DSSP file (Angstrom, degrees, kcal/mol; ACC not computed):
  #  RESIDUE AA STRUCTURE BP1 BP2  ACC     N-H-->O    O-->H-N    N-H-->O    O-->H-N    TCO  KAPPA ALPHA  PHI   PSI    X-CA   Y-CA   Z-CA
    1    1 A M              0   0    0      0, 0.0     2,-0.1     0, 0.0     3,-0.0   0.000 360.0 360.0 360.0 134.4 -202.8  -43.4  -49.8
    2    2 A P        -     0   0    0      0, 0.0     2,-0.5     0, 0.0     0, 0.0  -0.462 360.0-112.1 -76.3 150.2 -199.9  -42.0  -47.8
    3    3 A I        -     0   0    0     -2,-0.1     2,-0.5     2,-0.0     0, 0.0  -0.689  30.2-142.0 -82.6 127.7 -200.4  -41.4  -44.1
    4    4 A S        -     0   0    0     -2,-0.5     3,-0.4     1,-0.1    -1,-0.0  -0.783  14.9-167.3 -94.9 130.1 -200.3  -37.7  -43.3
    5    5 A N  S    S+     0   0    0     -2,-0.5    -1,-0.1     1,-0.2    -2,-0.0   0.451  75.5  83.5 -90.1  -3.1 -198.5  -36.5  -40.1
    6    6 A S  S    S+     0   0    0      2,-0.1     2,-0.5     0, 0.0    -1,-0.2   0.772  73.5  81.7 -74.3 -24.1 -199.9  -33.0  -40.4
    7    7 A A  S    S-     0   0    0     -3,-0.4     2,-0.3     1,-0.0     0, 0.0  -0.707  80.7-134.4 -84.6 126.6 -203.2  -34.1  -38.7
    8    8 A K        +     0   0    0     -2,-0.5     2,-0.2     3,-0.1    -2,-0.1  -0.589  43.4 137.4 -80.6 140.3 -202.9  -34.2  -35.0
    9    9 A G    >   -     0   0    0     -2,-0.3     3,-1.1     0, 0.0     4,-0.3  -0.639  67.3 -42.0-152.9-150.2 -204.4  -37.2  -33.3
   10   10 A V  G >  S+     0   0    0      1,-0.3     3,-1.1    -2,-0.2    -2,-0.1   0.796 124.5  63.7 -63.9 -30.4 -203.8  -39.7  -30.6
   11   11 A Q  G 3  S+     0   0    0      1,-0.2    -1,-0.3     3,-0.0    -3,-0.1   0.764  99.5  53.3 -68.0 -24.7 -200.2  -40.1  -31.5
   12   12 A S  G <  S+     0   0    0     -3,-1.1     2,-0.3     2,-0.1    -1,-0.2   0.487  79.7 111.1 -92.1  -2.1 -199.4  -36.5  -30.6
   13   13 A I    <   -     0   0    0     -3,-1.1     2,-0.5    -4,-0.3     5,-0.0  -0.574  59.2-147.1 -74.7 129.4 -200.8  -36.6  -27.1
   14   14 A K        -     0   0    0     -2,-0.3     2,-0.2     4,-0.1    -2,-0.1  -0.844  16.4-173.8 -98.8 130.1 -198.0  -36.3  -24.6
   15   15 A S     >  -     0   0    0     -2,-0.5     4,-2.4     1,-0.1     5,-0.2  -0.647  42.4 -99.5-110.4 173.5 -198.4  -38.1  -21.3
   16   16 A M  H  > S+     0   0    0      1,-0.2     4,-1.4    -2,-0.2     5,-0.3   0.832 124.2  54.5 -62.9 -31.3 -196.2  -38.0  -18.2
   17   17 A R  H  4 S+     0   0    0      1,-0.2    -1,-0.2     2,-0.2    -3,-0.0   0.871 114.1  39.2 -70.8 -36.1 -194.6  -41.3  -19.3
   18   18 A N  H  4 S+     0   0    0     -3,-0.1    -2,-0.2     1,-0.1    -1,-0.2   0.791 112.4  55.1 -83.5 -28.9 -193.7  -39.9  -22.7
   19   19 A S  H  < S-     0   0    0     -4,-2.4    -2,-0.2     2,-0.1    -3,-0.2   0.854  85.6-147.1 -79.4 -32.9 -192.6  -36.5  -21.7
   20   20 A G     <  +     0   0    0     -4,-1.4     2,-0.2     1,-0.3    -3,-0.1   0.677  48.9 137.6  76.4  17.3 -190.0  -37.5  -19.1
   21   21 A K        -     0   0    0     -5,-0.3    -1,-0.3     1,-0.1     2,-0.1  -0.563  59.7 -97.4 -93.9 160.8 -190.7  -34.4  -16.9
   22   22 A S        -     0   0    0     -2,-0.2    -1,-0.1     1,-0.1     4,-0.0  -0.408  23.4-126.7 -72.3 150.5 -191.0  -34.4  -13.2
   23   23 A A  S    S+     0   0    0      1,-0.2    -1,-0.1    -2,-0.1    -2,-0.0   0.829 107.4  51.1 -67.6 -31.3 -194.4  -34.5  -11.6
   24   24 A I  S    S-     0   0    0      1,-0.2    -1,-0.2     3,-0.0     3,-0.2  -0.920  75.7-165.5-105.6 107.6 -193.5  -31.4   -9.6
   25   25 A P  S    S+     0   0    0      0, 0.0     2,-0.7     0, 0.0    -1,-0.2   0.912  81.0  35.4 -64.4 -42.8 -192.2  -28.9  -12.2
   26   26 A N    >   -     0   0    0      1,-0.1     3,-1.5    -4,-0.0     4,-0.4  -0.918  67.8-167.3-112.4 107.8 -190.6  -26.5   -9.6
   27   27 A K  T >> S+     0   0    0     -2,-0.7     4,-0.6     1,-0.3     3,-0.6   0.670  82.4  72.4 -70.4 -14.7 -189.2  -28.5   -6.8
   28   28 A E  H >> S+     0   0    0      1,-0.2     4,-1.5     2,-0.2     3,-0.5   0.767  82.7  71.7 -68.9 -24.5 -188.8  -25.2   -4.8
   29   29 A D  H <> S+     0   0    0     -3,-1.5     4,-1.9     1,-0.3    -1,-0.2   0.871  91.4  56.2 -60.0 -37.4 -192.6  -25.1   -4.3
   30   30 A S  H <> S+     0   0    0     -3,-0.6     4,-2.2    -4,-0.4    -1,-0.3   0.839 103.0  55.7 -66.2 -30.9 -192.4  -28.1   -1.9
   31   31 A D  H <X S+     0   0    0     -4,-0.6     4,-2.5    -3,-0.5    -1,-0.2   0.883 106.4  50.7 -66.1 -37.9 -190.0  -26.1    0.3
   32   32 A F  H  X S+     0   0    0     -4,-1.5     4,-2.2     2,-0.2    -2,-0.2   0.881 109.6  50.4 -67.0 -37.3 -192.5  -23.2    0.5
   33   33 A I  H  X S+     0   0    0     -4,-1.9     4,-2.6     2,-0.2    -2,-0.2   0.922 110.8  49.1 -65.3 -43.2 -195.2  -25.7    1.5
   34   34 A K  H  X S+     0   0    0     -4,-2.2     4,-2.9     1,-0.2     5,-0.2   0.913 110.5  50.8 -62.3 -42.5 -192.9  -27.1    4.2
   35   35 A L  H  X S+     0   0    0     -4,-2.5     4,-2.2     2,-0.2    -1,-0.2   0.908 111.1  48.9 -61.0 -41.7 -192.1  -23.6    5.5
   36   36 A Y  H  X S+     0   0    0     -4,-2.2     4,-2.2     2,-0.2    -2,-0.2   0.929 113.2  46.1 -63.5 -46.0 -195.8  -22.8    5.7
   37   37 A V  H  X S+     0   0    0     -4,-2.6     4,-2.4     1,-0.2    -2,-0.2   0.915 113.1  49.6 -65.1 -42.8 -196.6  -26.0    7.6
   38   38 A F  H  X S+     0   0    0     -4,-2.9     4,-2.5     1,-0.2    -1,-0.2   0.880 109.8  51.5 -64.0 -37.5 -193.6  -25.5   10.0
   39   39 A E  H  X S+     0   0    0     -4,-2.2     4,-2.3    -5,-0.2    -1,-0.2   0.916 110.3  48.6 -65.6 -42.5 -194.7  -21.9   10.6
   40   40 A K  H  X S+     0   0    0     -4,-2.2     4,-2.2     1,-0.2    -2,-0.2   0.913 113.2  47.6 -62.7 -42.0 -198.3  -23.1   11.4
   41   41 A E  H  X S+     0   0    0     -4,-2.4     4,-2.6     2,-0.2    -2,-0.2   0.889 110.1  52.7 -66.7 -38.5 -196.9  -25.8   13.7
   42   42 A R  H  X S+     0   0    0     -4,-2.5     4,-2.2     2,-0.2    -2,-0.2   0.918 110.2  47.6 -62.8 -43.8 -194.6  -23.3   15.4
   43   43 A V  H  X S+     0   0    0     -4,-2.3     4,-2.2     2,-0.2    -2,-0.2   0.914 112.4  49.8 -63.7 -42.9 -197.4  -20.9   16.1
   44   44 A R  H  X S+     0   0    0     -4,-2.2     4,-2.0     1,-0.2    -2,-0.2   0.913 111.9  47.5 -62.5 -43.3 -199.6  -23.7   17.5
   45   45 A L  H  X S+     0   0    0     -4,-2.6     4,-2.4     2,-0.2    -1,-0.2   0.859 109.4  53.9 -68.2 -35.0 -196.8  -25.0   19.8
   46   46 A K  H  X S+     0   0    0     -4,-2.2     4,-2.1     2,-0.2    -2,-0.2   0.928 110.2  46.2 -64.2 -44.5 -196.1  -21.4   21.1
   47   47 A T  H  X S+     0   0    0     -4,-2.2     4,-2.1     1,-0.2    -2,-0.2   0.884 112.7  50.8 -65.9 -36.7 -199.8  -20.9   22.0
   48   48 A E  H  X S+     0   0    0     -4,-2.0     4,-2.3     2,-0.2    -1,-0.2   0.893 108.8  51.8 -65.8 -38.9 -199.8  -24.4   23.7
   49   49 A E  H  X S+     0   0    0     -4,-2.4     4,-2.4     2,-0.2    -2,-0.2   0.900 108.2  51.5 -62.8 -41.1 -196.7  -23.5   25.6
   50   50 A I  H  X S+     0   0    0     -4,-2.1     4,-2.1     1,-0.2    -2,-0.2   0.918 110.7  48.1 -62.5 -43.9 -198.3  -20.2   26.8
   51   51 A R  H  X S+     0   0    0     -4,-2.1     4,-2.2     1,-0.2    -2,-0.2   0.902 111.8  49.5 -63.7 -40.6 -201.4  -22.1   28.1
   52   52 A I  H  X S+     0   0    0     -4,-2.3     4,-2.4     2,-0.2    -2,-0.2   0.904 110.4  50.0 -65.9 -41.1 -199.2  -24.7   29.8
   53   53 A L  H  X S+     0   0    0     -4,-2.4     4,-2.1     2,-0.2    -1,-0.2   0.885 110.2  50.6 -66.0 -37.8 -197.1  -22.1   31.6
   54   54 A Q  H  X S+     0   0    0     -4,-2.1     4,-1.9     2,-0.2    -1,-0.2   0.921 111.6  47.8 -64.0 -42.4 -200.3  -20.3   32.7
   55   55 A R  H  X S+     0   0    0     -4,-2.2     4,-2.3     1,-0.2    -2,-0.2   0.887 109.3  53.8 -64.6 -38.4 -201.6  -23.5   34.1
   56   56 A L  H  X S+     0   0    0     -4,-2.4     4,-2.6     1,-0.2    -1,-0.2   0.882 106.3  52.5 -64.1 -38.5 -198.3  -24.2   35.8
   57   57 A D  H  X S+     0   0    0     -4,-2.1     4,-2.3     2,-0.2    -1,-0.2   0.911 109.4  49.3 -63.0 -41.7 -198.5  -20.8   37.5
   58   58 A I  H  X S+     0   0    0     -4,-1.9     4,-2.2     2,-0.2    -2,-0.2   0.917 112.1  48.5 -63.0 -42.9 -201.9  -21.6   38.8
   59   59 A I  H  X S+     0   0    0     -4,-2.3     4,-2.3     2,-0.2    -2,-0.2   0.919 111.5  48.8 -64.2 -44.6 -200.7  -25.0   40.1
   60   60 A R  H  X S+     0   0    0     -4,-2.6     4,-2.1     2,-0.2    -1,-0.2   0.898 110.6  51.1 -63.5 -40.3 -197.7  -23.5   41.8
   61   61 A T  H  X S+     0   0    0     -4,-2.3     4,-2.0     1,-0.2    -1,-0.2   0.923 111.1  48.1 -62.2 -44.1 -199.8  -20.8   43.5
   62   62 A R  H  X S+     0   0    0     -4,-2.2     4,-2.3     1,-0.2    -2,-0.2   0.888 109.7  52.5 -65.1 -39.0 -202.2  -23.5   44.8
   63   63 A L  H  X S+     0   0    0     -4,-2.3     4,-2.5     1,-0.2    -1,-0.2   0.890 108.2  51.2 -63.5 -38.9 -199.3  -25.6   46.1
   64   64 A K  H  X S+     0   0    0     -4,-2.1     4,-2.6     2,-0.2    -2,-0.2   0.905 109.6  50.3 -64.3 -40.9 -197.9  -22.6   48.0
   65   65 A E  H  X S+     0   0    0     -4,-2.0     4,-2.2     2,-0.2    -2,-0.2   0.924 112.1  47.0 -62.2 -44.3 -201.4  -22.0   49.6
   66   66 A I  H  X S+     0   0    0     -4,-2.3     4,-2.7     2,-0.2     5,-0.2   0.909 112.4  50.2 -64.1 -42.1 -201.6  -25.6   50.7
   67   67 A H  H  X S+     0   0    0     -4,-2.5     4,-2.4     1,-0.2    -2,-0.2   0.919 111.4  47.3 -63.4 -44.2 -198.1  -25.6   52.1
   68   68 A S  H  X S+     0   0    0     -4,-2.6     4,-2.1     2,-0.2    -1,-0.2   0.887 112.9  50.0 -66.1 -37.5 -198.7  -22.4   54.1
   69   69 A F  H  X S+     0   0    0     -4,-2.2     4,-2.3    -5,-0.2    -2,-0.2   0.946 112.9  44.9 -65.1 -47.8 -202.0  -23.8   55.4
   70   70 A T  H  X S+     0   0    0     -4,-2.7     4,-2.4     1,-0.2    -2,-0.2   0.881 111.8  53.2 -65.8 -36.2 -200.5  -27.1   56.5
   71   71 A K  H  X S+     0   0    0     -4,-2.4     4,-2.0    -5,-0.2    -1,-0.2   0.911 110.2  48.2 -63.6 -41.4 -197.5  -25.3   58.0
   72   72 A G  H  X S+     0   0    0     -4,-2.1     4,-2.1     2,-0.2    -2,-0.2   0.895 111.1  50.2 -64.4 -41.2 -199.8  -23.1   60.1
   73   73 A Q  H  X S+     0   0    0     -4,-2.3     4,-2.2     2,-0.2    -2,-0.2   0.894 109.7  50.4 -65.4 -40.1 -201.9  -26.1   61.2
   74   74 A V  H  X S+     0   0    0     -4,-2.4     4,-2.1     1,-0.2    -1,-0.2   0.916 110.3  50.0 -64.5 -42.2 -198.7  -27.9   62.3
   75   75 A E  H  X S+     0   0    0     -4,-2.0     4,-1.9     1,-0.2    -1,-0.2   0.891 110.3  50.4 -63.4 -39.3 -197.6  -24.9   64.3
   76   76 A Q  H  X S+     0   0    0     -4,-2.1     4,-1.8     1,-0.2    -1,-0.2   0.892 110.0  50.1 -65.5 -39.4 -201.0  -24.6   66.0
   77   77 A L  H  X S+     0   0    0     -4,-2.2     4,-0.9     1,-0.2    -2,-0.2   0.878 110.4  49.7 -67.5 -36.4 -200.9  -28.3   67.0
   78   78 A Q  H  < S+     0   0    0     -4,-2.1     3,-0.3     1,-0.2    -1,-0.2   0.863 112.3  47.5 -70.4 -34.7 -197.5  -28.0   68.4
   79   79 A E  H  < S+     0   0    0     -4,-1.9    -2,-0.2     1,-0.2    -1,-0.2   0.810 106.3  58.9 -74.2 -29.4 -198.5  -24.9   70.5
   80   80 A A  H  < S+     0   0    0     -4,-1.8     3,-0.2     1,-0.2    -1,-0.2   0.749 107.0  47.1 -72.8 -24.4 -201.7  -26.6   71.7
   81   81 A D     <  +     0   0    0     -4,-0.9     3,-0.4    -3,-0.3    -1,-0.2  -0.440  61.6 132.6-115.2  57.0 -199.8  -29.5   73.4
   82   82 A P  S    S+     0   0    0      0, 0.0    -1,-0.2     0, 0.0    -2,-0.1   0.775  74.1  56.1 -76.6 -22.1 -196.9  -27.9   75.4
   83   83 A D  S    S+     0   0    0     -3,-0.2    -2,-0.1     2,-0.1    -3,-0.0   0.601  81.9 109.7 -83.5 -11.1 -197.7  -30.1   78.4
   84   84 A S  S    S-     0   0    0     -3,-0.4     3,-0.1     1,-0.1    -3,-0.0  -0.335  78.7-104.7 -67.8 148.2 -197.4  -33.4   76.6
   85   85 A E        -     0   0    0      1,-0.1    -1,-0.1     3,-0.0     2,-0.1  -0.420  35.3-110.0 -71.3 143.3 -194.4  -35.5   77.5
   86   86 A P        -     0   0    0      0, 0.0     2,-0.1     0, 0.0    -1,-0.1  -0.416  45.3 -91.0 -68.4 152.0 -191.6  -35.6   75.1
   87   87 A K        -     0   0    0      1,-0.1     2,-0.2    -2,-0.1    -3,-0.0  -0.399  41.6-129.7 -67.3 136.6 -191.2  -38.9   73.3
   88   88 A R        -     0   0    0     -2,-0.1     2,-0.2    -3,-0.1    -1,-0.1  -0.590  19.3-114.5 -87.0 148.9 -188.9  -41.3   75.0
   89   89 A K        -     0   0    0     -2,-0.2     2,-1.8     1,-0.1     3,-0.3  -0.534  29.8-110.8 -78.5 149.1 -186.1  -43.1   73.2
   90   90 A N        +     0   0    0      1,-0.2    -1,-0.1    -2,-0.2     3,-0.0  -0.596  69.1 133.0 -83.0  82.6 -186.3  -46.8   72.9
   91   91 A T        +     0   0    0     -2,-1.8     2,-0.3     1,-0.0    -1,-0.2   0.592  60.5  39.5-108.4 -15.9 -183.5  -47.7   75.2
   92   92 A S  S >  S-     0   0    0     -3,-0.3     3,-0.6     1,-0.0     4,-0.1  -0.826  77.1-117.2-132.0 171.0 -185.0  -50.4   77.4
   93   93 A N  G >  S+     0   0    0     -2,-0.3     3,-1.0     1,-0.2     4,-0.4   0.523  98.4  84.4 -83.6  -5.7 -187.3  -53.4   77.1
   94   94 A K  G >  S+     0   0    0      1,-0.2     3,-1.2     2,-0.2    -1,-0.2   0.810  81.5  62.1 -66.2 -29.1 -189.9  -51.8   79.4
   95   95 A E  G X  S+     0   0    0     -3,-0.6     3,-1.5     1,-0.3     4,-0.3   0.699  86.4  72.5 -73.3 -17.5 -191.4  -49.9   76.4
   96   96 A E  G X  S+     0   0    0     -3,-1.0     3,-1.0     1,-0.3    -1,-0.3   0.785  89.5  62.3 -65.8 -24.0 -192.3  -53.1   74.7
   97   97 A G  G <  S+     0   0    0     -3,-1.2    -1,-0.3    -4,-0.4    -2,-0.2   0.587  84.8  76.9 -75.3 -10.8 -195.0  -53.4   77.4
   98   98 A D  G <  S+     0   0    0     -3,-1.5     2,-0.3    -4,-0.2    -1,-0.2   0.691  74.8  95.0 -72.4 -17.9 -196.6  -50.2   76.1
   99   99 A W    <   -     0   0    0     -3,-1.0     2,-0.4    -4,-0.3    -3,-0.0  -0.545  63.5-155.2 -77.2 137.6 -198.1  -52.0   73.1
  100  100 A K        -     0   0    0     -2,-0.3     2,-0.4     2,-0.0    -2,-0.1  -0.910   4.7-145.4-112.5 141.9 -201.6  -53.3   73.5
  101  101 A T        -     0   0    0     -2,-0.4     2,-0.4     2,-0.0    -2,-0.0  -0.833  11.4-166.7-106.9 144.8 -203.0  -56.2   71.6
  102  102 A L        -     0   0    0     -2,-0.4     2,-0.4     2,-0.0    -2,-0.0  -0.970  18.7-128.8-127.6 144.2 -206.5  -56.5   70.4
  103  103 A S        -     0   0    0     -2,-0.4     2,-0.5     2,-0.0    -2,-0.0  -0.767  20.1-155.8 -92.6 138.3 -208.3  -59.6   69.1
  104  104 A I        -     0   0    0     -2,-0.4     2,-0.5     2,-0.0    -2,-0.0  -0.957   1.9-153.6-117.0 123.7 -210.0  -59.2   65.8
  105  105 A D              0   0    0     -2,-0.5    -2,-0.0     1,-0.1     0, 0.0  -0.829 360.0 360.0 -97.8 129.9 -212.9  -61.5   64.9
  106  106 A Y              0   0    0     -2,-0.5    -1,-0.1     0, 0.0    -2,-0.0   0.413 360.0 360.0-100.8 360.0 -213.5  -62.0   61.2
């Protein structure tokens, strides 16, 4: 009996190995996926940048408050001691006697 090719069977199944086509039929689709992913990442980074800048403003404001407070305290301390003697320059060996030594027992 002759073999008939008119009946479809296992021989007519096309696989990726037999067809020779690319796994991605339209290669432009991957560009659209990349654009989508990049857009999502861009939006995420923009919102993160906004949060960081807001936090930076809070930090700068707090640093200014601390600086103004310490500056005010230094000015008050300088005004409170106007009678104190100005510091002497180290020009002679007499000032070496100003140091006091203490013994420390361990």
